[in-house]
Structure formats: C-alpha cells, structure tokens
N, C-alpha and C positions, 0 to 999 in steps of 0.2 A: 330899730336896724342895730346899738348896739345887743341887743340881747341876742340876737342871730349871731354877730361875731364873736359874741363870747360863747356860744353853742358849737361852732366850728373850732374857733380853738383849744375847749378842752375835748375834742372826738382828737384832733389830730396829737396832741400832746400825750392821749394815750397811746396812740399809734406808735408814736416817736420818740417816745421815753426811754426804751432800750433797743433805738434805731438808730443808726449809724451811717450814712449813705447809703441804707439797704440793707446795711447787716443788724442785721436782731439778735439777739442775747435772749434765750428761756432764763428768764432773768427770779423767777417763782412770784412775782409782782405783777406786773402787766401782762406777760404770760408766764402761765406755769408751769409746770415740770409735768403735764400731764396732758393727755392725747388732745384735749380742747383746747389746751393752750398752744401743743404745736401746731395743728391745724389752724387754729386764730392767725397767728403769725407765719405759715404759708399763705393761706391765701391772703393775707394781706400786700405780702409780695408778688406773689400773681399780679394781683389788683396794678402794680407800678410796674411789669416786665418785667420782675425776675429779683434776685437778690440773692441773699447769703442767710442762712439761719446756721446759728450757734448753740451748741447745748456745752454750756462750761463745764469745767473739771469737778467734780462732787456731784453734778445733778443727774438724777436717774430720772427718766422720763419711759411711764408707764403705759404702757400703749393695751387698751381693755377689747379694742375691735380694731379690727380692721377694714379695708387697704389704710395706711398713713399715703397719701399722693403728696410727692415731692414733685412740683413743678406738674405740666401737665405735655397733652399731645395735639400740636394744631399748629396755623400760622397764623401771628407772627410765633416764633419761637422762645418760652419764658422761662431760660434755664434756673433751675435755682439749684445753690450748693448748701449740699446740708451739712455742715460741719459740726465731728464730736471730738470735742478737746480730750487730753490724757486724763482720764479716772471721771469722762462722763460717762453716762449708757441711753442706748434705748433697748425700754426691754416688750418682748412680744410676750403679751399673756392673754392668750384668750384659746376658746377651743371653738375652730370652723376649718375642717380639713379642704374646704373650697375657697378659702379664703386665706390673700400675700397678707403679710406684715405691711412690708414695705412696697410699695410701687415708686417708681423714678420715672419722670417725664424724659422731655428729647431733650436732649444735652444735658440735661441733671446729672448733680453728681453726691456720690456722698464720699465725705474726705474724711477719716480718722487719724488723729494725729495720735502717732504713739501708746497706740494699745497694745496692751500681752496678754497672755492668755490667765494671770493674774487678771488683771484688769480687763473682760473686754469692753469692745465698745456695742456690739448689738447683744443680745440673750435673749433666744428661747427661754423662758421659763419652763422650769419642770413640772412635767404634765401636761402641756399645751400642746396644742394643736393645729399645726398651721399649713397652710396648699405651699407656701414659699417663705423666705426672710425677708430676700429681695427680688423683684418681677420685673418687666417692665410694663406701663401702663397700659400698652396697647400691647398683643399679642396675635394684632392680623397683617402685620406688615405695615402698619403705617407709621412706624414710632423710625427714627435714622437711629438712637445712639443713647448708650450712659456712659457714665463712669464711678465704678467703684472702687474706692483708692484706702489701702494702708489699715484694711478695718481688722478688728479680730471678732471672729462671731462666733459665739457659743450658742453650741445646737441644744441646750438643757439638759445633757445628760445623754448617758445611752440608755441599753434597754432597761436597766434597771430600776431607773426613772420615769421610765412609761411616756417622754414626752416625743412627739411622731410629726417629721416631715413630711409631708404628701409627695409634691413635686421636684425639688430639689431646693438645699439652701439659696443657690443662687442661681437664680434664671434669665436665661437670655434670648426666650422665643421670641424669632420673627425681629431680632435689631440686626439693622443692615449697612451701616455706614459710621465709624470710626469709634467703636465701642471698645472700649478698655476696662479689662478687671485687673487690678496688679496688686502687688504685694500686701493681700490678704489672707488671712489666715482661719481656716474653718476645721472646728475640733469638735467634739463629744457629742453628736447628736446620730438621732434612733431614727430608725425607717420601716414602716413597715410596708412599703411599696418600694423597697429597696432604690431609692430616691437618692440621683447624685449630686453630689456636693456643687459642681458647675453643670449646666445643664445648655449646651448652645444648640438653638436652631433655626437654620437660616430665614430672612425671613424677606427675600426677595429673588425674583428671577436673572439678575443684572448686577448685582454686588455695585459695592461702593467703594466705601474708604476700607481698609483693613480691618477684622477682628484680631484683637489683641488680649490674650489670657495668657500674662507675665508673673510670675516671681511670684505664687500662690503657694501654701503649705496646707496639706489636707488631710486630717486625722481624722476618717468618718466615722468609725466606731460604729460600723453598721454594716452587714454585708450587700454593701452599695459600692457600684465603683465613684474614683474621686471625679472624676472628668468623663462628660459625654457631649460629643456629636454624633447629631442625627440629622434628618433631612424628613423628619418624622410629619412636618406640617404640608410636605411635597414638594418645597420650593428649591431653589437652587442656587446657589451661591458661587460666583466665579470668580471674586476674589479672593485675596490668600485671606488667611486665619493661623494664626500664629500661637502656638504655641510653647513659650519660651519659658526655660528656667523654674519648671512647678513642681513641685514633692507633695506624693501619695502616702499614705501610711495606715496600714491597720483593715483595709478595705476588705476583712474576714475570706469567705468564699468568692467573692465577688472579683470581676477585672478591677486592676486598677485605671484603666481608659479602654471606653469602648466608641469607634466611630462607625458608621452606620449608613446606610442611603435604601431606601423603600425604592426609588429609582434608580436604572444605570446612571453614573456620570454625577447624580445631584450635589454630593460630596467630594469635594475637589480642593486642590490646592492648599492641602494642610501643613504648615511647617510644625513638627514637634522636636525642640531643639533643646536639648538640658532639661530631660527627666528624670527623678527619681524616683524610685517606689522601694517599698517595701511593708512587709506582713506576712499574713500567713494564706493568701487564696494557691487552691490548688489547682487551678485552671489555668485558662486564657489570659496572663496579667496584661498584653494590649491586645483586643479583640478588636479586627476589621473585618467590616463585613462590607465591603463597600468604599473605596476610596481612589480617587484618580491623579495622578499624579502627587502623589502624595509623602512627605520625604522626613523621616526619623531619623534623628541624630544625636550623637552623644545621648544614650539613652543607658540607666543605668537600672538594674530590674533584679529583687531578693527575695527569696518567702522562704518558711520554716518549713512548709509543706514537704512532707517525705516524699511523694510518687506524682508523674501523671501532671505536670507543669510546662508550658510553653510559655513561651517570653512572648514574641510576638505571632499571632496566629493568623492569618488573612483567611477568610472563612472564602466554603466553595459554591462563591455566587456567582455565575456563568458572567463575564464582560464587568463585572463590580469592581474589581478588584487590576487596575493596572496602569503602567506606571510608576509604581513606587521604589522609592528607594530605602534603605537602611543601612547605615553608616555608622560604625563605632557602637555596638554593643553590648554590655558589658552584662552577664548573668552570675548570680549570686544564690546557692544554696544544692543540697544533696538531690531535690526531688524533682529534676531537671529532665525530660524526655524530649523537647527541643527548643534550641535559643529559636530557631526561626521555620515556619511551618505554612506552606502556602497547599493549601488544601484542594486545590483547584488542579495540581500537580502537571500545572502546565505553562507556568512562571507569566502566566496574565494573559485571556484567551481575547482577541481582538485589537490588543496593542502591543507596545513597550512588554517587558518582562516588569514583572511585580518583586517577589523575591524569590527562592527555589527552595523546593521541597524539602523537609525534616532535616535542618541542621541541627547533628546533634554533639555539642558542644560544652555540656554543661562546667558550672563554676568558672568557666574562661571568657574571655574579650573575646568579639566578633566581629569583627570591621568586613562590613560585605556592601555589594552594591547592586542594582537591577541588570548588571552584565552579565548573569547568569556566571559571575567567577566570586569568590571567596578565600580568605585568609584569615587566621585565628593566630593567637599568640602563644598563647600555652595549649596542651592538651594530652589526651591519653587513648588517643583511635592508633587502632595498628594496621587495622584496613580502610577502606573510604569507607565516608559516614551513610549510615543507611540511607537510602534514598537519591542518591548524588547522580543517580541515572548515566545512559551515556549521553545524555546530549552535552553536558560540562565538564571544563578539564578543573579538577577541585583538589585544592591544596589541603592539606591539614597536619600539625605536628605530630609527634612519634615521638610520647616521653618514655620508650621503653627505652630508642637508643638515643633518643634526644634529635633526630634528624626530620624534616619537613620533608612530607613525602608529596604525590600527587601519584592520580588515578589514573592519568595520561588519555583520556577521552574511552575511560573503559577498558583500555587495554592492557591492563596488570598496572600494579603499584609500583611507582617509579620515586626516587627521593632527588632530594635539589644537592648538590655538591658544595660541599661547605671549605672554605681555607686550611681548615685545617684536621682534617678528618681523612683518613686511609681511604679513600672511595678509587672506584675502580671506574673508569669512563668507558662506555660502549657508546658502538655504532654514531659516533661523532663526526660531523665536518669539520675544520677549523680553516676558519677564514682569518686573513692576515689583513694590514691595512687598507689593501685595495682587491680583496676579492679572496677565491679559494687560495688556501695554501695547503691542507693536507684531506686529501679525502679518502673517506669508507669505502668508494664506488668498486668494483672490481675492475682492475686494467684487464683487456684482451690482446688477443693476435691480429692484426689486422691484414698484415700480408708480408710475406719474407719467411726464413728459417728456413728450416729443414723441411721434412713430410711429418704431419699431424703433432703440430707443437702443441704446449700444455702450458696454462700456467696455475700456480696454487699460489693464492694472493691472501693478505689480510689487508684489504684496504690497496692505496696506491704507494704508500710510503714503505712498505716491506713488504715482497712477493718476490716468486722464482719463475725461471725459463726453461721448460724442458725444453729443447731448442731440436728435436725431432730427429728423423733419420734422415741417411743418406750420404751423411759430410760431403754434401757440396757448398751447402749457401753461405754466405761471409753478412748478410744482414738481416733486418728485420723492422718491423712499423709497430710498435705498440699503440693501442688506442687507448687513451683517457678523456676523464671527463674534460668541459670546457674550461679552461682556465683565462683569468685577466689576458695573459699574454702567452706565456707557452711553458714548458716542464724543462724541468733542471734533474737529470736523472743519472746517478749513478750506479755500473756497475760492476761485478766482478765474477768472470769465470770461475766457478769453485772447483770442476772437475780439472782445468789446466793446469790450473795452481798446485791442487793437491800433486799431479803428476808431472810438475817442474818444466811445464810442456811452454814456450818464452812466448806465448801471444796473449789477451786480452782482449777482454771486451769493451766495445767507450762508446759516447752519444757523438752522435755526426751531425744532428737535426733537430729539429723541433717546431713545432705547431702549436697554434691552441687546444690541441685537443689528438696531439701524437707525441711521440719521441721516438728519432730514428737510430739503431742502434747496427755497432759493426764491429764484425769481432778482426784485431790487426797482429801482426808480428810484433814487439815488443821491441826491437829495435831499431825495424827501418818502419813503421806505420804501414805497411802493406795491408791491403786486404788477406785475411786469410780463411778458409773455411773452415767451421767448426767441425768438430769427429762430431758421429751419431750418439745423442743421448748427452753431449755437456749440458751441464747446470749451470746456469745464470741466475746471479743475486740480485735484484733491484731495489733501488728506492726512491721512488719520482716524488717533486715538492712544486707546485705553482709558484709559477708569477708572474 
C-alpha cells in the first residue's frame, strides 16, 4: 500500500508542480514549450473541468502540427483560457492547407496581454501553409461561443515570403452566442484564396447573444477583404451582430468589408459603427450583397485608386438589401465615382428603402439615412447629382457660389436662403404666429365695383384694381385666401389723388376670405361712386 501511495503522489506532483488552482504555466520542464507539452497541459485542464494555460514572457511554443485544440465542445462546458503574456509567442509552423493552427472550444478564450507588432503573440511562420490561424472547434452549429482578445497575429509575411492562409485568419463560422473578438491586430499575411482577416458565418436559425467584433486593426497585405460576414452555410442569425471601432488597411484591390446572403433575409441586424479603412482598392470598398435592417454609422473610407471607386455598394439582388441605414460617411480620394450606390435603383424592394442610387460626392462627408433624403457638408456639384431621380428631394452644396441647392422633386434647381446672402425670395407664403400673414395667391373680384373690373397682382400684399366702367358703383368685395380671422387692407384711389378729387377708398368690412371696399367723400365719409376706370392700389395682410 505504501508503494501505491508513492506512485499516486508522483503523478500528482508532475501535474501540479506547474499548476496552481488549475492555472498551468508552460515552464519548459513539466510542460515543455512544444506542441506536445502544450497539448499535455490542455488535456490535464480538461480532466479537471477547465482552467487557464499561460505561455510566459520569453517563451515561444512551436506548433508543428495542427490543430492545437483549446477546450472542447459538449456538455458540461469545460472552458479553457489560453493566456499569452507579453513577449510570449505561439508559432504555427506546418504545411497543411486543410488544417487549422488553433481551435477554440465552447466558452474558451485566447487572451494576449500587451502584444505588439514587434512582438506578436501568435505567428504564422514564413512559408507555412494553414487553413486558419484561429477557428472554432465545431463548424456545424454545435458550438456556442469563444473569445479572442488583445492578440497581435503575424500572418507570416506577404507574397514575398510565400506563407498562405486559406480560409481566414480568424474564423468564426457557426458560432451562435456571445462570441467576442476584440482588441486584436492582424498584419502581414498572404492568401492565395483571398481569405479575409476575420470571417463570420452564423451558426443557427434563431440567434442567441450578440456577436461582437470590436476594436480590431487589420492589415491584410493581400488582395483579400479585412472583414467578411456571410450566410455561406445557409443559416439565419436573427440577433445583433456588432462591428464596432474596427480598422482595415491595405487590402489591395479587394473590398475592405463584404456582407452577403445566399438566402434573402439571412444576413440581418448588423451594426457597423466606427469603421476606418484605407488602402488602394479600386472597386467597392464596402460590398453589401444582402443585408436586412443593417446600419452603417461613422464610416471613413480612403483609397489611392485613381478612378471607379464606390464607398458603400448595395448589389442588385432583388429583396436582399432592404431597411438599411447609412449615416456619417466620409470618403477621401480622387477616384470616387460614388459615395453610396444602390444597384437595385429602387431603394430596396419589398420593404423599407435601403440607400439611394448613385450618390456622387467625392472627397466629402455624406451623412444620409434610408428615408430617401441626403445632405452633404462639402461639395462641387452645380446640378443635381446623377441618379437622384424624381422620387426624392435631394440637397447638395455648390462650391461655385457657396450655396446649398436642391432639386425640388426634380422640378428644377432651387436654393436654400442664407442669412447673409442677397437672395430673391420667390413664390413664398409667409405665416405669422397664428397662421397666414402674406399670401402669394391672386386676389379676385367677388362682387361689386363697375362693369368688367380687373386686378393686376403680385399676391395679396400688393395689387391694383381697375374698378371698371359705368360710374355708378360705390363698393366692391375682394376675394382672398383663408386667413386665421380676417384681412386688413390699405387702399388708395390713385386716379382720384392725381386729379385732386376729394374722395378716397377705404375698407369697411372683412371676413376670413374677403374684404369690402367703399369709395367715400373725404370730408363727410358719405359713399360716392367711382369714376369710370379709377385705379385703386391695395395691400392686404391676414390676421
């Protein structure tokens, strides 16, 4: 019995010499800095229900075969936290295009502390060939989540060094609940298959907790998009997907971000909030080929391409792009043909509108919504931007005369009046605090006056009446638009005044839509007939 106890104690000593409360260090002794040593530590943590494995500073773990599995999928969940300390590194050093370097299990986590471009925490060795750097352990929708935080991932060099990543650097395929990829840096990788930096494909049909891709910086160094969201496995995720505070650089000719759906409505509820991208892409910087209820907010896009660039491109996939919102889009570069383009030309069929067609404002900030309206802050248009169509009232700035203009429902160019501009107001109705004050509508002769009276007008505020012929009429009623209460009219008989005849015309009654005028002897106020052809000048204001 003493011998048996001694054997158990030795086994426990080996397992626990680098283990404190299920926190294991790759110490180079009990757990060597090799693939076998790390796998031994991970297997022990699974045997005790999970824990933390630490790669200390100055330790480089060389993985010569994959995948390195961190955690597992199943019930009960046995989460493992792989922590890579500053100066520690895990290297993927093998050639297998169908094999992942690292696979994360349910609720497991890779946490890299203070990694930098100079000292990456995870590295693909030059000339290596891997499917992904980090992937879920199960891609069939059976895995809930994982977390990747704070890692600097060196893709092994660009085309000159020949390393190749096939599917994605970080693959989030089929993850379904509370998955977080945040504060990571991905740089310097090459892909013969245009593999994105971060790939997310939903994993179930109902959704769960949110999917969060936050505060990541990607320099692809390959003709590949930085971020891709797709329903490539035919699944529909209905809970929010957050892409917040992310950056993309140097994706060459590829889009900076792509969002697509093979089945209408399968890609939805995506919030892109705070996205900055720059590079040399010459096509669609954000390519949207199927998104429902998605929002693009505070997006800044830049490219050195000379021509043919579109900021956000909504593809011509019927019913696929609908109810989308774009606001606060900034584009920089001389090669932009469109800030936002909706190839459907129908603002999103089958539902709420998406974007609007062919928004052309290069080098300027273009805040807009999906309400078929848009405004810009700077611009060089002198006519309505191409494709504005007749269905919307579009506003744009004209740098030639520093004025805001609008296409007024495609009824000719109009402009917005400024405080310090010498503008001419045309066809305006002016209201007071209680309603109509000055009307541009034509006043009319309702009754009275002489035979064949007439009006020459410039609205109700200034007009003249020819009282007509006959020489017997003493009063007449003017028809006016509806006022809140009535009309105050000032009148003068120009003909009588010029001939020094002692009578004049006054208002004697008012209603909501009329005013009554009477000709009176100046001294007595008695009614007197107008002479044939008398001209009255009149100004009426509503009250």
